[in-house]
DRENVEXDREN-222546 format. One line per field, with one value per residue (C-alpha): y, z, x. Coordinates in steps of 0.25 Angstrom, whole numbers. Each point is the difference from the previous one (the first is absolute). Layout:
<sites>
north = Y:...
up = Z:...
east = X:...
</sites>
This chain:
<sites>
north = 448:3:-8:-8:-9:-10:-10:-13:-9:0:11:-4:-6:-11:-5:9:12:3:14:1:12:2:11:10:4:-14:-1:14:-1:-14:6:12:-9:-12:6:-4:-14:-3:-15:-2:-12:-3:1:10:2:15:10:8:15:12:11:-4:-9:-15:-6:-15:-9:-7:-9:9:-4:8:-4:8:4:-11:-10:1:-4:14:2:13:2:-7:0:-10:2:-12:5:-6:-3:11:9:12:-2:-1:12:8:-4:4:14:1:-5:11:11:-5:2:-14:-2:-12:-10:-3:-14:-8:11:-8:-11:11:6:-13:-2:15:-2:-13:-10:-8:-1:2:-15:-1:12:-7:-13:8:5:-14:-4:10:-4:-15:-8:-14:-8:-2:15:2:-9:6:15:-4:-5:13:9:-8:4:-13:6:11:-10:-8:13:5:-14:2:15:-5:-9:11:9:-11:-1:15:0:-10:8:13:-7:-4:14:7:-10:-2:2:-10:-15:-4:-15:-5:-6:14:3:-14:1:12:-7:-12:9:7:-13:-6:13:1:-15:3:12:-8:-10:12:5:-14:0:14:-4:-10:9:12:-9:-5:15:5:-13:-10:1:-13:2:-8:-1:-8:2:6:-7:-10:3:11:9:-11:-5:13:1:-14:5:12:-7:11:6:9:-2:1:-14:-1:-10:11:-1:12:5:2:12:5:-7:-3:-1:-8:2:-12:-6:-14:-7:12:4:13:-4:8:-9:7:-3:4:1:-12:-2:0:9:9:12:7:11:1:-15:-1:11:-9:-12:8:4:-14:-5:11:-3:-15:2:8:-10:-9:-12:-2:-10:-4:-4:-8:-9:-10:-1:6:14:7:11:-1:-7:5:-8:-2:4:-9:-6:-2:-7:8:-4:-14:-1:-2:-11:-8:2:-1:9:10:4:9:4:15:-2:-10:2:-14:0:15:-3:-9:11:10:-11:0:15:1:-11:7:14:-6:-5:13:7:-10:8:13:7:13:10:4:14:5:11:-11:-9:12:4:-14:-1:12:-6:-13:8:8:-13:-6:2:-4:-5:10:12:12:0:14:-6:-12:10:8:-12:-5:14:0:-14:5:12:-7:-9:12:6:-13:2:15:4:10:6:-4:12:-4:-12:6:6:-12:-9:7:5:-14:-1:4:12:-3:-10
up = -119:-3:-11:7:-4:6:-4:1:0:11:-2:-6:-12:-7:-13:0:8:1:3:2:-1:5:0:-9:-8:-2:-15:-3:6:-7:-13:2:2:-10:-10:-2:6:-6:5:15:7:-12:1:-9:-2:-1:1:13:-3:9:-10:-8:10:-3:14:-4:-10:9:0:4:4:3:8:0:12:6:-7:8:14:6:-7:-7:-13:2:-9:2:-5:-2:0:-2:15:2:12:-8:-10:10:7:-13:-3:14:-3:-12:7:11:-10:-6:14:5:14:7:6:15:6:-4:-7:-13:8:9:-13:-5:14:-1:-14:3:-7:12:14:13:3:-14:3:12:-8:-9:11:6:-14:-1:14:-2:2:-2:-9:11:2:-15:-1:11:-5:-14:4:7:-11:-10:9:6:14:-7:-7:13:6:-11:0:15:-3:-10:10:10:-10:-2:15:1:-11:7:13:-8:-6:14:4:-12:-1:15:-3:-11:0:0:0:14:-5:-5:14:2:-13:5:13:-9:-9:12:6:-13:-2:14:-1:-12:6:12:-10:-6:13:5:-11:3:10:-9:-12:8:4:-14:-5:10:1:11:11:5:13:3:16:10:10:-4:-9:-5:-14:-3:-8:-7:-5:-5:-8:-6:-4:-6:-7:5:12:6:15:7:6:12:12:10:6:-2:-14:-6:8:-10:-9:-14:-12:-13:-10:-9:-11:5:-12:-3:15:6:12:10:9:13:7:14:12:9:11:13:13:0:7:-13:-1:-15:-2:8:-8:-12:7:3:-14:-5:9:-5:-15:2:7:-12:-11:-8:3:9:-1:13:-2:11:1:9:-9:12:1:13:-6:-1:-12:-9:-9:-13:6:-5:10:-7:5:-4:-3:-5:-5:14:5:-2:5:-3:-7:-11:1:-9:-1:-3:-2:-11:-5:4:2:-3:-13:8:10:-11:-6:14:1:-14:3:12:-6:-13:8:6:-14:-5:9:-6:-9:-6:12:2:6:14:-6:-9:12:9:-11:-1:15:0:-11:8:13:-8:-5:14:-2:11:-2:3:-5:-6:-15:1:9:-9:-12:8:3:-14:-4:10:-5:-14:3:7:-12:-9:9:-1:-15:0:-6:12:11:-6:2:14:-7:-13:5:8:-11:-12:6:1:-15:-8:-9:-14:5
east = -191:15:7:10:12:10:10:-8:13:11:10:13:6:-8:-6:-12:-5:-15:-5:-15:-9:-14:-10:-8:13:6:-4:4:13:3:-3:8:12:-3:-10:-14:-3:-14:-2:-2:6:9:15:7:14:3:11:-1:4:0:1:12:6:-2:-2:-1:-7:-11:-12:-12:-14:-12:-12:-13:-9:-7:9:12:4:-2:-13:7:7:13:13:12:14:8:14:14:5:10:-3:4:-11:-11:5:0:-14:-4:5:-8:-13:3:1:-14:-7:0:5:7:-9:0:1:-12:-7:-3:-7:-7:-6:-5:-7:-6:-4:-8:10:3:-6:8:2:6:9:5:2:9:8:2:4:11:5:-1:12:-4:-10:-10:-1:-1:-11:-8:3:-4:-14:-3:6:-9:-12:-4:-3:-8:-8:-3:-4:-9:-7:-3:-5:-9:-7:-1:-7:-10:-2:-1:-11:-8:0:-3:-12:-5:1:-6:-12:-2:-15:0:0:15:4:5:12:6:6:5:7:7:5:5:8:6:4:6:8:5:4:8:7:4:7:7:4:5:10:5:11:6:-1:7:11:2:0:10:8:3:10:7:8:12:1:9:11:13:9:-11:3:-10:9:7:-14:-4:13:-3:-14:5:12:9:5:-11:2:13:4:8:3:-2:-14:-9:6:-13:-7:-10:-10:6:-10:1:-11:-1:-9:-3:-6:-9:-4:6:8:9:9:3:14:-3:9:3:-10:7:1:12:6:3:-11:2:-1:-13:-6:3:-6:-13:-1:2:-11:-10:3:-1:-13:-6:7:-9:9:11:12:5:15:6:11:-7:-13:-8:-4:-2:-9:-15:-4:-11:-8:7:14:12:9:14:12:13:14:-4:14:5:-9:-12:-14:-15:-10:4:14:9:14:1:15:-1:-14:-5:-15:-2:-8:-9:-2:-4:-9:-7:-1:-6:-10:-5:-1:-6:-12:-2:1:-11:-10:3:-11:-2:-1:14:0:-5:-9:-7:-2:-6:-10:-5:-1:-9:-8:-2:-4:-10:-6:-3:-15:-11:-14:-10:9:-8:2:6:11:2:2:10:8:0:4:12:5:-1:8:11:2:0:11:8:1:1:-13:-2:8:13:8:6:7:5:13:4:-3:6:13:4:1:12:1:-6:-10
</sites>
């Protein structure tokens, strides 16, 4: 492979700028700039020189093949954080035959060199895009290989089942214990049940990874936009006494105590002769229908919209009168904290059902494995062996051991340069 390099820290001025080099020429390039670096994985303070030009005095570290993140020879330069220094080093690296890395190329090489599996790579991608504590915890579990470990344990038992079947085929004329075929069925049933548990948690895990949507719905002038501004602690939505001011869906992404939540301010639900307003109303209904949770904001405390399980009915404009049930004043902020507590409690309960399977690709591979394991009594051993092989192959596809090429570009292009 080519020797690649990239700035691993965000561009701009800072305390330290880290430039990472990976590939067969990494050590030679490092020592051409910093002199001999004899000890691997030990930080050395060296003067970096390109000919007679002193680039910087930096901390340098080298990692040998099979002892680095990518599995290749790697060199790291920890420079002072002025952009001009990283740019000057980049010029020196280019003249020595290295090229700039593409997005996700370091992690892609780690996968191709067997340092991580595909589920771990997806975990790293999720970790880079995590915005809340709950997303970080989910991503770090997969980046550390927890899902891969579960799959490897399932595969080990499938191999046991396959061996038992092969024994019944190879020694068909010999005396084989009757319980051998039955053990195969038991293993298949147990693994199928465990896969079902993993799949059952997928919808909740996917929502946690992507973030929850909470739609604020109600009639015009119910206080929806004012409530959104209260949640944001700033003016996000335009507020007016004129009905129909909000004509599109406004979004506010927030970190609600570690949960990723997007609040949606929707157009007031009413009939109108204004074509543009009615387009906004229709869009509001569609987004509300797909939202994870809906807040019905109404002055009377009674919503005319169809209520779904878990929906919250909230009486608005509490500062103007008394009423029963949960009430808020989006204008003064009264009751808004209690409302957010309720939203958090609902979503926290849903997040509690999350597991490890966070991507559709993973869920589809597990479903193929589960379908293959629907064994029937009386099946010929050859058919049983083929079903076990199909299930094992589906699990291998899930962690990227085989047939991973179709997923690589999609996964690694989501990474930043230098990762």
